[in-house]
N, C-alpha and C positions, 0 to 999 in steps of 0.2 A: 320406778322406785319412789316411795313417798318422801315428802318433805321431812317427816320425822326420821326417816332412815338416813337422810343427808344432813342432819342437824349437828353432827358431831365434830366436823372439821374445825369449827370456831373454837373448840375447847380441846384440841388434840393434846396439848401439853398437860392439861388437867386430867384428861383421860389416862395418860401415861402415868401421872403421879398418883392418882387416887384409886384407880381400878386395881384390884388384887391380881397377882399373877396366878399361874396354874401349877399345881404340885406334880412331882414325878409320879405319884400314884395314878394320875390320869394317863400319862404315857404308858405306864405298865399295863393298865387296863386295856387300852387300845391294842397294844402289842400282843397281849395274851389272847385277845379275841381274834386278831389276825392269824395267829398261829404260825407266823413266819416273819422274817425280817421285813420291815417297811423301808423301802429305799427311796421312793418318791412320793410326794404329797402335794396336793393343791389345796390352798386355804381360801375359803370364801369369806369376803369381808374381814380382812385381817386386822383392821384398825391400826393400833400402834404396835402390834406384834407381840402381845402378851403370850398368845398360844404359839406363835411362830417360833419363839425362842425355845419353848419346851421341846418341840419336835426337832428343830434344827440342831440343838445341842446334843441330841441323841443320835446324830448321824443321818437323819432324814434330809434329803435334798428337797427343800420346800419352795414352791412357787406361791408367793403371797399376792393375792389379788385384792384390790381395795379401790372403790370408786372415788374416794375423796383424796385429793392431792395433799392436803395438810396432814391428814392421818398417815398417808404413805410416807411423807417426808419425816414424820416423827418416828415411824417404824424403822426407817433406814438408819437412824441414829443408834438403834439398840440391837439389831439382829446381826448374826454372823455374816461375813462378806459373801459367803456362797449362797445365801438366800436370794432367789430371783424375785423381782417385784414387777407387778403388772397393774397399771392404773386402769381398772375396768370394773363395771358392775358384773355380777355373776351372769346376768342375762346377755351380756355383750361378749362373753368369752366364747371363742369359736373352737369346737372340738378339733383336736389334732393329736397332740401328745396325750397319752393315757397314763394314769397314775395308779399307784398301789393303794393310795388313801386319798379321799377327798373329805375335808372336814370344815366345819363352821363353828366358831367359838362365839356364842351369844350374838349371832348375826343371821342365822337362817331365816328368822321371822321377817327380815327385811326383804327377802327375795320374792319375786313374783311367783305365785302358786301355779300359774298357767305353765305347764310343761316343766315344772321344777325337777321332777324325778327323772324324766327322760334326759334332761340336760346333765344331771348328776351321773346317770348311768353311762352316758356317752363319754364322760371324762374319766371313767374308771376302767382299769383292766378287768377282764372277766375274772370273777372271784374276788375283785378288789373290795376294799372296805370303805363304807361311809360312816362318818362320826359327826354327831352334833352334840354340843355340850354348853351348859350355861345354867342360869337360875337366878332368882331374885336374891338380893342381899338384904336380909331382914335384921332388925335389932333383936337381940336375943332376949332382952327383958320385956315381957308383955306390957308392963306398966309404962316403960319408956316408949315403946312402940305406939301405945294408945295416945300418949301425950303428943307425940309427933304427928299422929293422924289428925288429932284435934287442931293442932297448930296449922296444919296444911289445909284443912278442910275448906276455909273460905276461898281458897285459890285453886284447889285441886282435890277432886274426890279420891283419886287413886293415882299412884305413880307407876303401877305395873303395866307391862305390855300384855294385852289380853291374848289368850290362846288363839292362834290363827284359825283353828278349825272348831273353836267353841267348846273343846273338851274342858269340863269344869275341873277345878282342883280336887284331888282325892282319888280318882280311879287309878288302878295299878299302872296302866299305860297312858302316858302323857303324850302330847304333840312334841316332836314330829313322829314319834313311834306309831301313833295311830294311823298316820298317812302311809308310813312305810309298810305297815302290816297290810294295807289295802292295795299296795302297788304290786303288780306282777313282775316288776323288774328287780325286786329285792327279796331276800330270804333271811332267816335266822335273826329276826329283829329282837334286840335286847335293850332293856333299860336298867341302868345302875346308878348308884349315888356315891360320889366321893365326898365325904364329909370335910368341911372346911370351916374353921372358926378364926376370926380375925379380931384383934383388939386395936382400936384406933382412937385418936382424940376426937372430941366433938367437932372441931374445925375440919379435921380430915374427913369425918363422916359427911359433913355438909359439902366439902369439896367433892366427895363421891357423888352426892346428889346433883351437883352442878354439871355432871356428865350424863345424867339420866334424861332421856329424850322428853319425857313429860314436862320436866322443868325447863328444858331448853326452848320449848315452844311457848312458854309463858311470856307475856310482855316483860321487858327488862325491869320496870318498876315493881311489878307483881313478884317477879323472881327474887328481887332484893328483899322485899317484905317477907316473903314466905321463908327465906333462908334465915332472916333475922329472928322470926318467930320460932323457928325450929331450934336455933341455937340457944334461945332463952330457956327451953324446956329440957335440954340435954345435960347430963352430968359431964364432968370434965373428960372422961373417957367412956367409951361404949364398946360392948362386945357385939359383933355381928355374926349371924349364921349365914354363911355364904356357900352352902352345899352346892356341888356341881352335879346336875342331872345329866347323865350321859346316855345317848341313844346310839346304838351301833346296828349296822345292817350290812349284808354282803350282796354285792351285785351277782345276780344269777348268771351262770355261764351260758353262752350261746344265745344271749338276748341283746 
């Protein structure tokens, strides 16, 4: 697991405060795809439990795995008592119990591509569902977005995580759907979008940026400068487009 993947623990409280939660529409989408009640789920890279809460509050017995101890400690403050927690990277989970759902919320790109899908399949019941969801949080006003890009440019060309398999923006099927379609272990791959709009103060938007790995990896003095520059070009409140791109697939039976 890369240093970028493990950069979040130092800002666990900020991650909890500034990252938006997940709406009930996401749960409804996964449930409709499953076509039957989801009783058990394993979450990959649960962070502070934003997605954990969504599934647990709808009666799913969630096992939340997360490699970073600080993130897991923050998660335990916010999730129902029946949520199980495991401090482990996805690659260190050992197949044993199988689940009706395995999912990752803005975390799958941090996992090791080597053997990723065979590991997921081994954790799923035959016919079980895999879900991955997330997406960039973008300023809705193009002029404000451009002003922020210019303010950031001396320190950081881009703050996005690149597509792990190089799929460019635009094609109908994005990663990880592209990999799932190529895998013999999964079928019925689908991509959907749950629209999400959030209004926040300029300071809260910069607080969100403080949880983004690209900024976390900057030297501390550079990070302070870039946040100061961004704050100067932002209006008092901003609207962000935080659409959730959802990929769903079903484990083939008998494999």
